Structures are given as structure tokens and as C-alpha cells.
C-alpha positions in Angstrom: 129.3 81.6 101.7 126.3 81.8 99.3 123.1 83.6 100.6 119.9 81.8 100.7 116.4 83.4 99.9 115.5 85.9 97.4 116.5 89.6 97.3 113.8 92.1 97.7 113.3 92.7 93.9 112.7 89.0 93.2 110.5 88.6 96.3 108.4 91.5 95.2 108.1 90.1 91.6 107.2 86.6 93.1 104.5 88.2 95.3 103.2 90.7 92.8 104.1 93.7 95.1 106.5 96.6 94.9 109.8 96.8 96.8 108.3 99.8 98.5 105.4 97.7 99.8 107.7 95.0 101.2 109.7 97.8 102.9 106.6 99.3 104.3 105.4 96.0 105.7 108.6 95.4 107.3 108.8 99.1 108.7 105.3 99.0 110.0 105.7 95.8 112.1 103.6 93.5 109.8 106.2 90.9 109.4 106.8 88.1 111.9 110.6 88.7 112.2 113.2 91.0 110.7 114.0 89.9 107.3 117.4 88.1 107.1 120.1 90.0 105.3 123.0 88.8 103.3 126.6 89.6 104.2 126.3 92.8 102.1 123.3 93.9 104.1 120.7 93.2 101.3 117.5 91.7 102.4 116.9 87.9 101.8 113.3 86.7 101.9 113.0 83.1 102.8 110.0 80.8 102.1 108.5 81.4 105.3 108.7 85.1 104.9 107.0 84.9 101.5 104.2 82.9 102.9 103.5 85.2 105.7 103.7 88.2 103.3 101.2 86.5 101.1 98.9 86.1 104.1 99.2 89.7 105.0 98.5 90.7 101.3 95.4 88.7 101.3 94.3 90.2 104.6 94.8 93.7 103.2 93.2 92.8 100.0 90.1 91.7 101.8 90.0 95.0 103.8 91.6 94.3 107.0 92.8 97.4 108.4 96.6 97.7 109.0 96.0 98.0 112.8 94.3 94.6 112.8 97.0 92.9 110.7 99.6 94.5 113.0 97.7 93.0 115.9 97.5 89.7 114.3 101.2 89.7 113.6 101.8 90.7 117.2 99.7 87.8 118.4 101.5 85.3 116.1 104.9 86.6 117.2 103.8 86.2 120.9 103.6 82.4 120.3 101.3 79.9 121.7 98.6 80.7 124.3 96.7 83.5 122.4 94.9 81.3 119.8 91.6 82.4 120.9 92.4 86.1 120.2 93.8 85.0 116.8 90.7 83.1 116.1 88.3 85.9 117.2 90.3 88.5 115.0 90.0 86.3 111.9 86.4 85.4 112.5 85.4 89.1 112.8 87.3 89.7 109.7 85.7 86.9 108.0 82.2 88.3 108.7 83.2 91.7 107.3 84.4 90.0 104.1 81.2 88.0 104.0 79.1 91.2 104.3 81.1 92.9 101.5 80.7 89.7 99.4 77.0 89.8 99.7 77.0 93.5 98.9 79.2 93.0 95.9 76.9 90.0 94.7 74.0 92.3 94.9 75.6 94.9 92.8 76.7 92.3 90.3 73.0 91.1 90.1 71.8 94.7 89.3 74.6 94.9 86.6 73.6 91.6 85.1 69.9 92.7 85.0 70.9 95.9 83.1 73.0 93.8 80.7 70.1 91.5 80.1 67.8 94.5 79.4 70.2 96.0 76.9 71.0 92.6 75.3 67.3 92.2 74.7 67.0 95.6 73.3 69.9 95.1 70.9 68.7 91.8 69.7 65.1 93.1 69.2 66.5 96.0 67.2 68.6 93.7 65.0 65.5 91.5 64.4 63.5 94.6 63.4 66.2 95.7 61.0 66.3 92.2 59.5 62.5 92.0 59.1 62.3 95.5 57.5 65.2 94.7 55.0 
């Protein structure tokens, strides 16, 4: 009987992660369920697994601590009735991401300002060289 789903190497490539990261997510309780295995015992990641791992990756990439990702996964695994807790966790994370975004935007503005100063300096120097030639 053929196996469905992707083996770990293909799942990792599809998600832009390493196989070690996928194993870590599974070991650390960040997945919603144990990853199904083929008859030979090899992991087979299904579309639902890939979608969840993509969300976990986004949460981690935006700075959500592992303990909060694990808490969110626990809540989702628990099923209906805890949506307020899930909402509160995600709203708190959104606020943190918005603070980080505002800070990075300020940093970018400072960099843009310096680029503008140096661009003006280089253009002025080039114009002076043309005039003196």
C-alpha cells in the first residue's frame, strides 16, 4: 500500500527548514499530533502538518518564544472552548510584533537618512570634479 504525505527531507525542503528543525518541533511538543509514519517507520508529513508547521515557523520568526508556541499548540490540541485563550495569546504576540516593527521602521528611517546624506555628498563631489575638469 503506497504511503501518502512527504518524507521528512521533502517536507523540510518544502518548508525551507532543516530536518533537524522538524524533528525538534516534533520532540518539543510544537506539533498538533504525532507525525504519521509509513510502514517502514519513516515520517510522512501531510498537508495539514505542513500548514501547521508553517504557522509555527511564522510565529517563531516573529519572535514568539517556544513556551508560547507550545502553549498555543496545547490550546489547539485541546479543541473547542479555549478560543479566548488562543485569541489573547495571539493578540499579545501581535502587539509585540507591532512594537518591533515600529522600532525597525525607526532604524530604517535613520539608515535612509544616512544614505541620503552620503548620496548628496557623492553627487556633490562628482559635480565638483566635472566643474574642475
